[in-house]
N, C-alpha and C positions, 0 to 999 in steps of 0.2 A: 856287248853293248857299246855303241859308239857314243861315248860321253860328251865329246865335243858337239856332235849333232844334237844330242839330248838337251844340252845347255842352251843352244841356239833356239831350239823349239820352245823351250820354257820361258826364256828371257830374250826375245828378239830385239827388244828396244834398249837393252842394256849394252852400251858400247864401252863403258869405263871398265877398268881393271883394278884389282887390288893395288897394283903399283901406282895407279893414278891417285887412289885414295891416300896412300902413304905419302905421296908428294903433296897432296892438298892439306894434309894434317902432319906437319913436321914434328919431329921429336922435340920435347920441351928441353930448354937449356937451363937447368937448375943446378944449384950446388949439390955436392955429394950428401946423400942422406935426406934431402928435401922430399917431403911426402906430398903427393898429389891425391887428394881425396875428394869425394863427391857426396852430395845428398841427392838421391834420385827417387823421389816419391811419385806415386800415382795420384793425380788430383781427383780423389774420390770423396772428399769431404773435409772435415776439420783436421787440424794437426793434433794427433794423438800424443799424450804424454810420452809414450814409448818412442815416438818419432824424434823427441828432443834428445834422446840418448845418442843414436848414431850421428845426428847432425852436430851435436856438441863434441863428440869424440872426433869426428872428421875435422871440424873447425880447429880444435886444439892441436891435433896431430900435424895438420898442415901449417898452421901459423907458428907453432913452437919450433918447427924444423925449417922455417923459411920457405915453405912450399906454397901450394895453391889449393884453395878450396872452392869448388864450383857447384852450381845447381843444375841438375839435368831433370827435365820433366818427362817421366815415362808414361806417356799418354797413348799407348798403342791399343788400349782396350777402350774404344769409344763408347761402348755400352755402359761402362762404369764411371765415365768421366762426369763430374759435376761442374756446371758452368760457374766460373768465378772462384773455384776452389784453389787453383794454382795461384791466383793473385792474393787470395786470403792467406795462403800458406807462406808466401814471401813476406807479407806484412807481419804475420804472427812470429815467424822465426827472427825477423829483425828486432822485434820487441824484446826477444830473449837473447839478444847479443849474438845471434848466429848470422853473421854477415858473409856474403860470398865475394870472392875476388873476381869471379867471372861466371858466365852462364846465363840463365834466364833471370832477368831483372825487370823491375817496373820502371817505365819511363815517366816523364813529368805528367802524362795524362792518365797514369795508372794502368797502362797496357803493358803486356809482357813483350820485351824485346831482348835481343842478344847482346852480351858483352863478352868479347873474346873471339879468337880466331878458330875455335874448335867447334863452332856451331854448325847447323842449328842445334840448339840445346833442348828442343822439343822433339822427341823421337818420331812423332807423327810427320815431321818434316824431313826425315832422313831416309825416306823409302828407297831412293836410288842407291844410297850407300849400302844398305843391307842387301839389296838385290844384287849388287856387284859382287859381294862376297859369297852370296848364295849361289850365283852362277859359277863362281870359281870352284865351290865345293862340288857342284854337279859335274864339272869338267874333270875333276879328280876322282870321280866315282865315290864320293863320300856323302852324297845326298841324292834323294830320288823323289819323284812326285807321287802323290797318292790322290787319286780322283775319288773323293768320298764326300758325302753330304756333311754339312756342318753338324747336323743332329747326330750322325754316326760318329763324327770326330769327338764331339763332346762326351759321348758315351764311352768311346774308346779310351780317352785320356782321363776321365774322371776316376778319382780314387776316393770314394765316400766310405770312410772307416765305420761310421755308424751303421750304414746299410750292410757293409760286409759282415759286421758282427751279427746282425739279424739274419743274414742270408747264408744258409749252410752250404750253398752251391757256389759261393763266390770264388773259390779257388778254381773250380772247373770253368766258370765263366771268364775268369782272368786268363786262364790258359787258352781258351778259345779266342779271346781277343788277341793274345800274343800270336797265335797261329795265323790269324787273319793279317796281323801286321807283317809277319815273316813272308806270307804269300805275296804281299804287296811289293816286296823287294824284287820280285821276278817280272815286273811289268816290262813289256817289250816296247821298242820304238814304235811299232805299228799301233799298239794300243794307245800310246801317248798321242800319236797323230790323230787317231780316230776320236779320242776324247776332246782334244783341242778343236777339231773340226766341228764337233757337236756343241762347242761352247761350254763344256763342263768345267767347273772350277777345280783347282787342285790345291793341295797343301804340299809343302816341301818338308820331307822328313830326313833326319840324319840317318846315315847307315852306321849304326852302332857297332863297334868292334870289341866291346867289353864282354866280360863273363861275370855274371852275378855271384858266382862262387869264389871269384878272386877278389882281393882287396886292393884299393888304391890308397897309398900312404901320403899324408901331407901334414904340415904343421900349421895349426891355426894359432894366431897371436893371442887369442883369449883361451881357447879350449885346449891348446897344447897339441901333442902328437895324436893324430887320428888315423884310423883305418876304416874305410867305408867300402861297401860293395861297388865294384866297377859298374859303370852304366852299360846295360844291355838292352836298353829301350830305344827304339827309333822315334824319339820324340820330335814334335813339330818345330821346325825352324821358322817357316813362313806360313801364315794363315792364308785362307783362300782369297782374301782381299789384297794379298801381297805385303801385308804389315807383319813384322816379325813378332814372335813370342818374346817374353822377358828373357828367356835363356839366351836366344841368339842376339837380341839387340844389346844386351848388357856386355856380352863378350866383344862385339864389334866396337861399341862405343868406348868401353873402358880402355881398349887398346889404342884406338885413334886419339882419344883425349888424354892419353898418357897417365891414366890412373895407376897409382902404385899400391894403394891399399883399398880394398873393398870392405866397407863396414856395414853390416846388416844384421838382422835378427837371426837367432839360432834356428828359427823355423825353416830357414833356407839350407840348413846342413844336408838334408836328404838329397837336395838338388846339386850339391857340390860336385859329385862325380860327373854329372852331365856337363857342368861348366868347365871342369878341367879337361874333359874330352874335347869340348869345343875349342878351347884355347890351343890344344894340341893340333887338332884338325886344321885350324886356321893358320898355324905357324906362328902364333903369338906367344910371348912370354907371359905366363899367368901372373896376375898381381898377388900380393899377400892378402890373405883373407882374415877377417876378424868377425866372428859370429857372437853377437852380444846376447846374453841371457834375457829371458822375458821379464817384464815387470810384473810382480805378483802383489796380491793384496789378500788380507784375511777376510773370509766371509763371516756371516753371522754365527757360524759354528766354530770359528777359529781355525778353519782349514784354509790353506793357501790356494788361490785361484788366479788365473791370468787377469790382469787389469783390462776389462773389456770396454768397448766403446760406450756402453750404457752406464758405467760406473762414474760417480762424481769424481772429478779430478782427471778423467781421461782426456777431456777436451781442453786443450791449452787455453782457449778463449775464456773458459770458466774462471781461471785464476784472477783475471783482471776484475771481474765482477765481484769475486770473493774478497778482493782487497789485498791480494799478494802482489808485491812488487816483483818485477822481472829479476832484480838482483837476488831476492830471497829464493825464488824458484831455481835460479841458476846455481846458487851456492848449495841448495839442497841436492840438486842433480849431481854436483861434484862429490858430495858425501856418499852418494850411491855408486858413482863410477869408480872412485878410488878410495880404498880403505884408509889411507893415510892422510886424507885431505884435512880432517878435523884436527889432527895433531899438528899439521903444518900451519893451519889457520890460527891455532892457539899460540903458536910461536911467532906468527906474523899477522897480528890482528888488524893492522892498518893497511895490509896489501889487498889488492883486488884479486878476485878468484882467478882471473886470467893469468896472473903471475905464478900460479901454482904449477910446479913441474909435473904435469899430467903424464902418466905412464900406463900403457896398455897392460903391462905386467901386473899391475895392481887391480885390475878389473876382476869382478866376481865371475867365477865359472858357473856357479849354481843358480844365480838369479838374485834380483834385488827386491826387497819388500817395501812397497809403498806404504808410508806411515804418516798420517796427518799430524800426529803429535810431534814427530821429528821435524816435519816441515814447519810447524808453528814455532818450535824452539829455534830453528835456524832463522826464521823470519823475525822473531823477537830480537835476536842479536843484530840482524841487519838494520832493522828500524832504530834500535837503540844507539847505533853508531852514527846515525845521520845528524846533521846540525839541525837546530830549531828551524832555520830558514828552509832547509831541504824537506824536512818532514812536513812542515806547514804547506809547502807548495804541492807536495805529492798528495796529501790528504785532501787539500782543497780541490785539486784537479780531479781526483777520484770522486769526491762527493758531488761536485757539480754535474757529473755524468750519472752517478748511481743513486745519489741522495740529494737532489737539487736544493731542498730547503736548508739542509745542514750546510751544503756548499756555499750558499748565499750568505749565511751567517759568518762563515770563515772569511769569505772574500770581502765582506763589509768592513772589517777592521783587521787587516793583515798583521799589524803590529801587536794587537791584543792576542791574536791566535799564536803568534810566535812566542810571546811571553809564557803562554800556557804550556806549549810544547817544550820550552826551555827548562821546565821543572825537572830536576834530577838528571839532566842531560849533560854529557861530557864527563871527563874523569875516567878512572880505570874501571869503575863499577857503575855504569849508568843504569837508570831505571829501565825495566823491561815490561812496561804496561801494555804495549801493543803487539799482538801477534800478526795483525793485518791492519790495513788502512781502515777497514770497516769497523774496527774496534774503537776508533777514535771518538766516535759520537758517544758511546757508553762511558768512555773514560773521562771526557771533558765536557760533556753536554751541560752539566750543572753550572758551568761558567756563564751560560747564556740563559737569560730569564725565559726565553721562548721554550727552552728545553728542560728547565729546572723542574724537578718534582721530588717529593719526599718518597724515597723508595723503601725506606725501612722505618721501623717504629722503635721508640725507646724501650729497652727491656723492662718488663713489669717489676723486676726486682728493685728498681730505683724509685725513690719517692719523687713524685711529680713536683712537689714543693721545692726539692733540691734542684731539680732541673731548671725550674723557672727562676729560682734565686741565682743560679749560675749564669743564666743568660742575661738577667738584669744587671748583675754585678759586672759581667764582662763589658757590657755597653757603657757602664758608668766609668770604667777605668781605661777603656781602649783608647789608644792614641796611634793614629796611622804612622806617626813619625818614629815610634819606638823601634829599636832594633830587635832582633829575634830574642836575645837574652832578656831584655827588659820586658818584652811581651810575655815570655814564658814565666818570668818571676811573678807577674800579675796573676797569671792563671794558677800558679802554686799558692798564692795568697788567698785566692778564692777557695781553693781546696781546703786549706787550713781553717778558714772561717766557717765552713760548712761541715767540718768533722771528717774530711777526706784527707788521706795521707799525702803530703807533698813530697815526702821522702820515700822512695820506693824500697829502700833497704829497711826502713822502719816498718813499712807495711808488710813486707815479706816476713819480718821477724815476728810480728804479732798482728795478723790481718783482722782478728776479732775486735781489736781496739779501735777500728775505723769503719766508717760507712762504705768506704771504697778508697780509691787512690786518685792521683792527679790524672792518670790516663782516662779514668771515667769522666772527670770534669772536662777534659779535652774532647771526649766523645760527645758529650752533651752539646758542645759548641759546634763540633764538626757536622753532626747530623742536621743541625738547624741551618748551617751555612751551605752545605753541599747536598743534603738529602740522603747521605750515605754515612755509614759508620767507618768505612774505609775509603780514604781519598789521599791525594798527594799532600805533602807538607802543608799544614793548615796555615802557618804564618805566611808562607809564600802565596798560597791561594788567596788570602785576604789582601795581600799587597797588590795582587793582580786585579782582583775584583773591585777594590776600592771601598771606602768606608760606607758610602750610601747604600750600595748593593748589599753589603754584609749586614748592616743594621736593618734594612728592609726585610731580609730573610729572617733574621732573629726575631724581629717584632711580630712577624706573621706566625712564627713557630710559638712564641710566647702566648699569643692570643688563642692558639689552638689547644693549648695544654689545659 
């Protein structure tokens, strides 16, 4: 076979060479050990929670090492592309602290443009580049054309495990497909000329030199030392429209863009021998690979399953509506990525999660379990550390979008809202009442007359006359100017006057001697003022609400008893 002639027949319009491309994309000049990583999604919909993992790992590895983190849009499959998905992806990742040094970015008009000298960063715009290297492979006898219809190609390349399980003849059919593939290697120049003259489309296949019985050895930075079967499949490099498959495009792009570490899901492990073969065929140094375990969740039966697109929490845009702050989600992701993050954070509670010395060595080999309870715990800690001003601003912004009536109440009097959020905030052990911003309404709604309602009833074990007497006595003795100690002494006096123990030690020593204790008296007042038996510090609540509102609530409760 005259490979030079074959290459010219297949790619007559390609005049550039691999050397031209190497000159167009010079090697990066970075310090020793600097990582160049990328996030390379296909714009086929929303950002999956699982997508936050490789993007976070890539961002951390690049920036902690003084390297470069870039975004490449892998849009070679036009049939699956969703309009606006790429733009939405960039916005969503930015919200979660995943910012790119270069690559596809949004300009001031919200359109995607390139930042950096290694573009275009959309694969659909790099057709000439791929075909340049494809032509070179043909010249070297490492690739050949297959004039096959698209339907036949899809059948040839599809590996449907479910159907194989059902089909007892799948092994024979797979062998037949392989025989057909091997026969295609013997295409002649004359056959190529005839097909081209007839206008028949072709795909370009790699001429595999592997043996499936032999193993290729490599070290994955997450999985460790691996042995995988060599690639013996003549997989497609270019589709019939001249656009590359993922396999070919990523090898060319990662080399030209200087990628040092490829971070992706473990579902790509079976394809790794193909990619290693491609790097070898192209004469490129292969990057280091990191295959991240899948995100799992428990189903209704307690069994682990992959977090699917249909599961709540899969869509990153859902977290905003649920009231999780980006800081909370990102810290939660760090607890899943590195097993020692929580220990580090306990020792460095005031440091930002991006100061954590992330390490690929600490990543889970077996997979991470998505857990809402854990996310809520992390979120509680994040929200509790915020200042009253910050949490007020975040809750107000969230509520104005997702609960406008509540948002308007907060925005109406910012100072009043900040006083509420300041309760128990600060110090070594701040209150942790909020797991999400959405919890704020239930926590603090009683401060607003528009939201106040009596949510609980007085226990039937207490005499209504005692409750009424407590409320009346409290109003008779209440003075807004009292400090907390004086205020509480008056409540203790009310307890004594009604036969309730003001001294908890005395009550515990002989509970039968009393109707109840001072905590019950406080509960009588708390329920009238807040509508709940459990609420933040009652003295502080009253100081914020003011005497008029407090007395109005108590009077209404007294009248209803």
